[in-house]
N, C-alpha and C positions, 0 to 999 in steps of 0.2 A: 091498546096498552102493551100487549106483548111485543108489537112491532116497535114501540117506543123504547121499551126495556132492551130489546135486541139491538136497536140502533146504538144506544149509548154504551151498551156492553161492548159492542165492537169498537167503539171509539175510545174506551177506557185505556187499553194498552198504549194507544197513540199519545193520549194526554199524559199518562205516567211516564212514557218515554221522553216526551218533550220536557217534562218537569225535571226528569233525571239529567237530561242533557244540559238544561240550564244550571242545575246544581253542579254538574261536572265542570262546565265552562267557568263557573264562578271561581273555583279553586284549582283550575286545570294546571296553571303554570307552577303553582306552589307544590302540588301533589306530584307532578311529573318532572321535577327538577332533582337531579342526582346531587345530594348534599356533599358527595365526595369528589365531584367533578369540578373543573375550573372552566369559566366562560371566557377568560382572557388568558392567552398563552404567556408563560413566564420565560422570556428569552434566555436567561442564564441556565435554567434547567435544560431547555432544549439544546442549547449550545453544548453543554457537557455531553449529552447523548450523541450529538452530531460528531463530537471529537472521538468518542469511543467507537462509534459505528464507522467513521472514516478510517480509523486505524485498523478496524477488524476486517472490513470488506475489501480484500485485495488478493492479488495472485499469490501472496505468501500464505495466508491462512488455509487456502485450498491445497497447498503443498505442490501444486502443479509446477510452479516455477522453481521450487527447490530442486525438483528433478531435472527440469529443462536446463538449469544453470549448472547441473552436475555437482551439486552439493550433496543431494540425497538420492537414494534409489531403493529398489526392492526386487526380490525375485517374483513377487506377486504382480500380475499384469495390471490390476486395478490400482493398487497403491503405487505401482511404478509407472503409471501412465505418463507422468511428466518427463521421465527419463527414457521412456520407450515409445511414446506417441501412439499408443495402441488405438487403432481406428474405432473400435467398439466403444471407447470411453471418451471420445472427443467432446460430447455434450456436457461433460463435467466442467468444461471451461466456461460455460454460460452462467455459472452460479454467481459470479461476482456482479454481473450486469443485473441479474434478477434481484439480488439482495440490496444493491446500492440505491436504486431509485426510491423505493418506499422508506428507506432509512436515512442515511446521511444527506442525500441530495434533497429530499423532501424537508428534512429537519433544518438544514442550514438555510433553505429557502424561506421557511417560516420565521426564522430568527431575523433574516434580512428584512422581510416584510414588516416585522414588528418594530424595528429600530431605525430604519433608514430615514424616516421623515422627521425624526426628533433630533435637532441640532445638538442637544446636550449628550447624545449617545453616539457621537461621531466615531469614537474609538471602538465601540461595540460593532458599529456598522463596518468599519474598516477591517477589523479582525475577522468578522464573519465572511467578508468578501475574500480575504486571503485563504481562509479554510475552504471555502467553496472552490477556489481554484485548485487547491491541493486535491480535493476529492475528485473533481472533474478531470484533472490531469492524470490521475491514476486510472480512471475509466477509459479515457480516450487513448492512452498509451497501450491499453490492453486490446481494445476493439477497433480503434480507428475512428470512423464516423459514428457519432452517437447522438441521441436526443440531448440537446444543450439549451438552445434558446426557448424551446417549448417545455423543457423538463420541469417536473414538479408543479405543473399548472392544472392538474386534473381537478382539484377542489376549487382553485381560484378562478379559472377561466374555462372549466369543462373541456380541457384539452386532453382527451383520453387516447388519442392516436398521434403523439408528438412526432414532428418531422425529425429526421436525422440531419444534423449539421455536418458539413464536411470538416475534416480534422484541421485543415488549413484555417478555416474560419474560427473554429474552437480555440486554436492556439493564439490567433490574433487577438481574440477577446480576452483570453486568460492573461496574456501579457499586459494588455491595456488595464485590466482590473488590478493586477499587482502594482502597476505603476501608480494608478490613482489611489489605491488603498494605502500604499506605503507613504505617499505624499500627504494623505489626509490624517494619518495618525498624529495625535496631539498630546505630547507628554504633560502639557499643562492642564489637560482635562482629566479629572479624577474618576470619571464614570467609565469603568471597565467591567469585565465579567468577573473580576476578582478571583475568588477561590473556585468559581465554576469554570474558570480557564485552567484546564488540566495540563496545559503545556507550559505557559509562562506566568500564570497567576496574575494576569493583568499588566504585565510589564510591557509597555508599548514600545520601548526601545528594542527589546528582543524580538517582538513581533515584526518590527520594521526590518531587522536583519533576516528574519525568516522569509519575509516577502521578497527581499532582494536575492536571497539564496535560491528560492524557487524560480525567480526570474533568470538567474544564472543557469540553473538546471535546464529550464525550458528553452532558454536562448541557445545553449549548447546543443540541444536536441535538433536544432535547425541547420547544423553545419553542412550537411550534405544536400539538403533540399533548397536552402537559400542562405549562402554564407554571408552575404552582406547584411541581411536582416539579423542573422545570428550575432554578428559582430556588434551591431547597434545595441541589441538587448544585453549582450554580455558586458559591454563596456558601461552601459547604464547601471547594471546590477553592481558591478565592481565599484563604481563611483558612489552608489548609494550605501554600500557597506554590507558585506555578507558575513555569515557565521564563521568566525575564526577561533574563538575561544571555547574552551571546554564548558564553561558556565552557560554559553549561549546555545548549546545543542538543543534542537527541537525534539522533545520526547514526550510521550504520554506515560504517566506513572500509573502503576497498578498496585493494589494491596495484596493480591494473590489469594484472597479467601472470599467466602460468600458466593454470590452469583457469578456466573462465568464472565459477565461483562467486566468484572473487577480483576480479571486475570489476563496476563500477557497473551494475546491471541495466537501467536506463533508457537510459544511454549506449550500452551494448553492443547492445541491441535496435535502437535507432535506427541506430547505426553499421553493423551487419551488414546491415540491410534496405535501406539507401539510400545511405549516405555513405562507403563504403569508399574509393572512388576520389577523392573530394573534388575534383571538377571542376565541379560544378553541373549537369551534364547526364547523367552516367552513373548515374542513380538507378534501380536495378532496379524498385522499387515506386512510383516517381513521387512520393515524399514531399517536401513543402515546408511552410513555415509557412503558416498559414491567414490569409487576407486580413483577417478581423476582428481578429486578434491584432496583426498588424503595423500596421494602420491605427490601432488604439487607441494603441499605443506612439508612433507618429509624431505623432498629434494631440495627445498630452499631453506631447510633448517629453521622453519618458522616457529617461533615460541608460542604462537597461538594454538598450535596443535594440542598441547597438553592442557590448554585452558578449555577447549571446546569438545574434546574427544576422550572416550574411554573404551577399553575392552574389558569385559568381565572375565576374571580369572578365578575359578572356583566360586563364582557368584559374587565376587568382590570387584568393584570398579577399579581399574588400573589405568593411569594416565601416562605410563611410560611410553615415550615417543617411539621407541623401537618396536613396540608391540602393535602399534596402530596399523590398521589395514582396511582399505576401502573395498566395498562389494562391487564386482563388475556389473554393469547395467544390462548385459546381454544374456543373463541367466534366464532360461526359458521356463518359468512357472514352477520349478521344483526347488524346494528348500534345500540349500547345500548342507552336506553332512557336517561341515565345519562352520556352520552359521554363527555359532557363539564366539568365534575368533575374530569377527569383523567389528569395526569401530562404530560407535553410535554416540549421539549427543550426551554431553555431561549434564547430570541432573542439577548441579549447582550453578550452571551458567546458562547454556542454551535452553534448558528445560525449566529454568527458574520462573515460576508463574507470577512472582511479584517483581520481576525485573521490568524496567521501563522499556517501551518500544521506541526505538530511535527513528525519528521521522526525517531529520536532516542533520548531518553531523559535520563537525569541523574537518574531518578527514575527507569527506566528499567535496567540500568547498575547496580545500587545498589541492586536491587532485584536478578538479576542473580548472582552477586557476593556473595550475602547472601546464595544462593543455593550452589555455589561453595565452600563456607566456610563449609557448612553443609556436603558436600561431601569430605571435607579435601583436596580440590584442591587449596585452597587459605587460607593462614594463616596471612595475613597482618592486618586483622581486624576481629572482631568477627561477627558471623552471626547476633547476636542481634543488634549490632551497625549498620550494613549494612541494616538490616530490617528497623530500625528507620530512617536512612538516606533516604531510598527509599520512605517511607511514607511522610516524610517532603518534599522531592523533588517533589513528585506527587501532593502535595497540592500547592506548590509554582508555579508550571508550569501553573496554572490557571491564574496567573498574565499575562503571555504571551498571553493566549487565550482571556482574557477579555480586555487586553490593559491597565489595572490599577494595581498599586502596592497594596499589602495588601488585595487582593481579599478575602482571607480567614483569619479570625481573628487569630492572633498568639496564644491567650489563648485557642481557640478551637482546634488549631492544637496540642498544648501541651497536652490538655485533651485527645484527640483521641490517640496520641502516647502512653500516659500512660496506657490507657485502652486496647491497642492492642500490648503491648510489647511482644516480642518473648518469648514463653514458654520454656525457656532453660532447664527446668527440665523434659520436655516431650520427647517422642521419636523423632528421626530424621524425621520420617514420619509425625508426627503431626506438627513439626516446618516447614517442607517443605510445607505442605498444607496451613499453616498460611501465609507463604510468598506469595504463588501463589494466594491465595484469594485476597491479596492486589494488585497483578499484574492485576487481572481482573478489579478492580476499577481504578487502577492507569493508565492503558493504555487507558481508554475511552477518545475519541471516535475512537481510532485505533482498530476497531473490528477485523481486519485481524490478527494483531499480537497477540491479546488476544486469537483468535481461534487457531493460531499456538501453542501458549503456552498451551492452554487447551488440544489440541490433544496429546501433548507430555507428559503432567503431569497428566491430568485428573482433574485438578482444575480450577475453583471451581466445586463442585459436582452438576452440573446443571441437572435438571430433564427434560428429553426430552419430547416434546409435541407429543403425539400419536393422531394427528389430523386426522379426517376422510379423506381418499384419499391421505394420505401422501406417499412419495416416498422412505422412509427409514425403514419402519416397526417400526416406533416409536423410532428410534435412531437419535442421533445428526449426521448431515452430516460430512463426513471425507474428502471430496474433491469436486472440481467442475467438471462439465461435459465439454468435448471437444466440439467445434463447430460442428454442423451437416455437415457443408461444408467440414470439413477435411475428412469425409468418401468418398466424391466424388472427391475432388480436390487433396487429398494426401492419397489415399486409402492404399497403401502398408505400408507407414510409420505409419499411424493410426492403421492398423491391427497388425503390429509388436509391437506397444506400448501396445495394449490391450492384446496381447499374453503374454508379459513379465510382465505387471503390474497387470492385472486383469480387470474385467468388467468396462466399462465406465459408472459408476453410482455414486451416492452420498455416498455410504457406503464402497467402495473400499479404503483401507488405502494406503497412499503414503509410500514410502520406509522407512522413519524415524519414521513413526507413528506405533509403536508396542503396542499391548495390555499390 
């Protein structure tokens, strides 16, 4: 009897456990379902997030390129890395790669997966493809060869070590995608992302212009590596219709309050790092405008100077143009005694956190068309007229950034245009340089696109900073560095990329960047 009791006593926990498992299994799904989670993705919500992240994750927010393009600098070696190319800080440039793939690249991929098979969502699919090109174009222009065809497929296909596609292949596919997406846009189909579309609020005609404008930009990027292909895509873009009007400018709007995602990312980064106190001296990272930028604006009597720049006099911001002064980039780690006399961004324009972030402007389109006219790829307007239209558009867009109309006086715009008319009697090379010197000023604060344009054209003729301990041998950087984690987590793909592209350093040129 004792043995029988003992036997069933030992079995009792097993029976109870089995009963419990049956009970758990009965209500398992209901009990373990998060009532606040969603089982089906909502494409409009994800699309909005992809727009915000695509605007955020660039060479601008990191401020590296604001220094490289000699807009900003600092006496501090860390803050001033972009203008000093300090070797010990080169891995800072990996941050955009690290942030982009789990955010906008993954997000826009999920949107595409959710809508592509539904013929009623043809506009959503086309718009998502266009934004995907924008995001990838920013990445490949920073790094060169990148994960592209395998990117964002960790969850879908268990591709955790994606291959790196060569930039030539990435460009070919991006241009193909723009062509197909622009053609597919259907103004008669009312299914758009609506208010979730933070750029055009579902306006398909404007998305088509944005697609062809990106095609123009990417096509022009190929002028040195493959002029015939460049001409093909540039002429196709022009025929399709690019952004020419103020109302068509591609921009992401921000409310400027609440979570940081609701704030202009360039303004927020600059403000938090240096200009919170707004007194001209309490800049934690020592950031100021670069001497080359301020000197150029002053030498050209540029009316944008007083719009973007202030010097604090007795703690009060002063935009008087004669007072503006840029900080030299070669100051070696010690805060200058006259630090407060140097110019810094204006709180109500460049640092305005509810200002829109301009993604593609009428100014850029006009300047690129001016170059196309000089190359005889476009005959619809003269290069001189397009050059002037580019300048005027670049002045007018500060109304968007400031939130006020007439930010730059019309008379001063007219005077500047007259003084900087295209020198049509000069050589094509001289006229081309003149156009792209205006691109440098007209794109600010989009330093990444200015850097892309500089690497392609060589303009403006910036003088590199041969700072002690720099990583480039006194040359301007040509690309960003891959994350160190890629060497351990994705070693074969990383190694293959280095073998094909060249050393993983700041001076290796990407595919389209030819001497």
